[in-house]
C-alpha positions in Angstrom: 0.0 0.0 0.0 2.8 2.4 0.9 4.4 1.7 -2.4 1.2 2.5 -4.3 0.8 5.8 -2.4 4.4 6.7 -3.2 3.9 6.0 -6.9 0.6 7.9 -6.9 2.3 10.9 -5.2 5.1 10.8 -7.7 2.7 10.9 -10.6 0.9 13.9 -9.0 4.2 15.7 -8.7 4.9 15.1 -12.4 1.4 16.1 -13.5 0.9 19.2 -11.4 3.2 21.5 -13.5 1.4 20.4 -16.7 -2.0 21.1 -15.1 -0.8 24.6 -13.9 0.5 25.3 -17.4 -2.8 24.2 -19.0 -4.8 26.5 -16.7 -2.4 29.4 -17.3 -2.7 28.9 -21.1 -6.5 28.7 -20.9 -6.8 31.9 -18.8 -4.5 33.8 -21.2 -6.4 32.5 -24.2 -9.6 33.8 -22.7 -8.0 37.2 -21.9 -6.7 37.5 -25.5 -10.1 36.7 -27.0 -11.9 39.2 -24.8 -9.3 41.9 -25.8 -9.8 41.0 -29.5 -13.6 41.4 -29.1 -13.4 44.7 -27.1 -11.0 46.4 -29.4 -12.7 45.4 -32.6 -16.4 44.9 -31.8 -17.2 47.1 -28.8 -18.5 50.7 -29.5 -15.8 53.3 -28.8 -17.9 55.0 -26.1 -18.0 51.8 -24.1 -14.5 50.6 -24.8 -12.7 52.3 -21.9 -15.0 50.7 -19.3 -14.8 47.3 -20.9 -11.0 47.5 -21.0 -10.9 48.7 -17.4 -12.7 45.5 -16.4 -10.3 43.4 -18.5 -7.3 45.2 -17.1 -8.3 44.1 -13.6 -8.4 40.5 -14.8 -5.1 40.9 -16.5 -3.5 42.3 -13.3 -4.9 39.3 -11.3 -3.5 36.9 -13.9 -0.1 38.6 -13.7 -0.2 38.4 -9.9 -0.8 34.7 -10.2 1.9 34.2 -12.8 4.4 37.0 -12.1 7.3 35.4 -13.9 5.4 34.5 -17.1 6.5 36.9 -19.9 3.5 36.2 -22.1 1.1 37.1 -19.3 3.1 40.3 -18.6 3.0 41.3 -22.2 -0.7 40.9 -22.3 -1.1 42.9 -19.2 0.9 45.6 -20.9 -1.2 45.4 -24.1 -4.5 45.6 -22.2 -3.3 48.6 -20.1 -2.0 50.4 -23.1 -5.3 49.8 -24.9 -7.2 51.1 -21.9 -5.0 54.2 -21.8 -5.6 54.9 -25.4 -9.4 54.5 -25.0 -9.5 56.6 -21.9 -7.3 59.4 -23.3 -6.2 62.6 -21.5 -3.9 63.2 -18.6 -5.8 60.5 -16.6 -4.4 57.9 -19.0 -0.8 58.6 -18.1 -0.9 56.4 -15.0 -2.2 53.5 -17.1 0.5 54.1 -19.7 3.2 54.0 -17.1 1.8 50.7 -15.7 1.8 49.3 -19.2 5.4 50.3 -19.8 6.5 48.7 -16.5 4.8 45.4 -17.3 6.2 45.3 -20.8 9.7 46.1 -19.7 9.5 43.3 -17.0 8.3 40.9 -19.8 11.3 41.8 -21.9 13.7 41.2 -18.9 12.2 37.7 -18.8 12.0 37.2 -22.5 14.3 39.4 -24.7 12.1 38.5 -27.7 9.2 40.2 -26.0 6.7 37.5 -27.0 7.6 37.6 -30.7 8.1 41.4 -30.7 4.7 42.3 -29.3 6.2 44.0 -26.3 8.3 46.2 -28.5 5.4 47.1 -30.7 3.3 48.2 -27.8 6.2 50.1 -26.2 6.9 51.9 -29.5 3.3 53.0 -29.7 3.4 54.2 -26.1 6.6 56.2 -26.5 5.0 57.7 -29.7 1.6 58.7 -28.2 2.4 59.6 -24.6 3.3 63.3 -24.0 6.9 64.0 -23.4 8.6 65.4 -20.3 7.5 66.9 -17.8 4.0 65.3 -18.2 4.9 61.9 -19.5 7.7 59.7 -20.9 7.0 60.2 -24.6 10.2 60.0 -26.7 10.3 59.8 -30.5 13.9 58.3 -30.5 12.9 55.7 -28.0 9.7 54.9 -30.0 11.8 54.3 -33.1 14.2 52.1 -31.3 11.3 49.9 -30.1 9.8 49.7 -33.5 13.2 48.7 -35.0 13.6 45.9 -32.5 10.1 44.6 -33.3 10.9 44.7 -37.0 14.1 42.7 -36.5 12.0 40.0 -34.7 8.9 40.1 -37.0 9.6 42.1 -40.2 6.4 41.2 -41.9 4.1 41.9 -39.0 1.0 43.8 -39.8 0.9 45.5 -36.4 4.6 46.6 -36.2 4.5 47.9 -39.8 1.3 49.8 -39.3 2.2 51.5 -36.0 5.7 52.3 -37.4 4.1 53.8 -40.5 1.9 56.0 -38.3 4.9 57.1 -36.3 6.9 57.9 -39.5 3.9 59.9 -40.9 3.9 62.0 -37.7 7.6 62.6 -38.1 7.1 63.8 -41.7 9.0 60.8 -43.2 6.4 60.1 -45.8 8.3 57.9 -48.2 9.2 55.5 -45.3 5.7 55.7 -44.0 4.3 54.5 -47.4 6.8 51.7 -47.4 5.7 50.3 -44.0 2.0 51.0 -44.6 2.3 48.9 -47.7 4.1 46.1 -45.8 1.2 46.2 -43.2 -1.3 45.8 -46.0 0.6 42.9 -47.5 1.5 41.2 -44.1 0.1 37.9 -42.8 -2.3 37.9 -39.9 -1.1 36.0 -36.8 -2.8 32.8 -35.6 -5.2 33.8 -32.8 -4.9 37.5 -33.6 -6.7 37.4 -37.0 -9.5 39.8 -36.1 -7.3 42.6 -34.7 -4.7 42.1 -37.4 -7.3 42.4 -40.1 -8.6 45.5 -38.5 -5.1 47.0 -38.6 -4.8 45.9 -42.2 -7.9 48.0 -43.0 -6.3 51.0 -41.1 -3.1 50.5 -43.1 -5.1 50.6 -46.3 -6.6 53.9 -45.3 -3.2 55.3 -44.2 -1.7 54.2 -47.5 -4.4 56.1 -49.5 -3.6 59.2 -47.4 0.1 58.9 -48.2 -0.2 58.2 -52.0 
């Protein structure tokens, strides 16, 4: 009997990490799906509140899995989306939280979840006001976009947001080039809805630039 208990306990010790990993993946999958729906289907006037609720869930997930880079990247993405939807000075705190989460994710995973952390950081540095109000910095934004491009050069998201940045900087020929790459890029598995929405935005941007 003691031998059977020992074997059973050994099996449980082996299976527990797999169960935890499966639960983590399931929770993250659900979070990503909700973000996709909110950012592409929810009316703009209701988006900030919906993202606020999602941000609380993302923070809880990050608290449960504090050393998981993918979870931290998604916490940063959700917070950055909430900041964008909220707008104004009140969004600066959210933007700072997003930056901290994304930077911690990069410390754990230098690839930043296939470049997603760098794309989001680039957009934050581009949109947030500069000193003394915020941390906005055009040079830092470009460095983040360049890092993302080295990891995922054909990404719809990185090329679109980089094109927007370049347009704002008055570098229109480069902006056209990256807007075109965004239009021609391939949507990521599990991110088809949001990537296709960005492709449509890239088409509109390209028409403005041509």
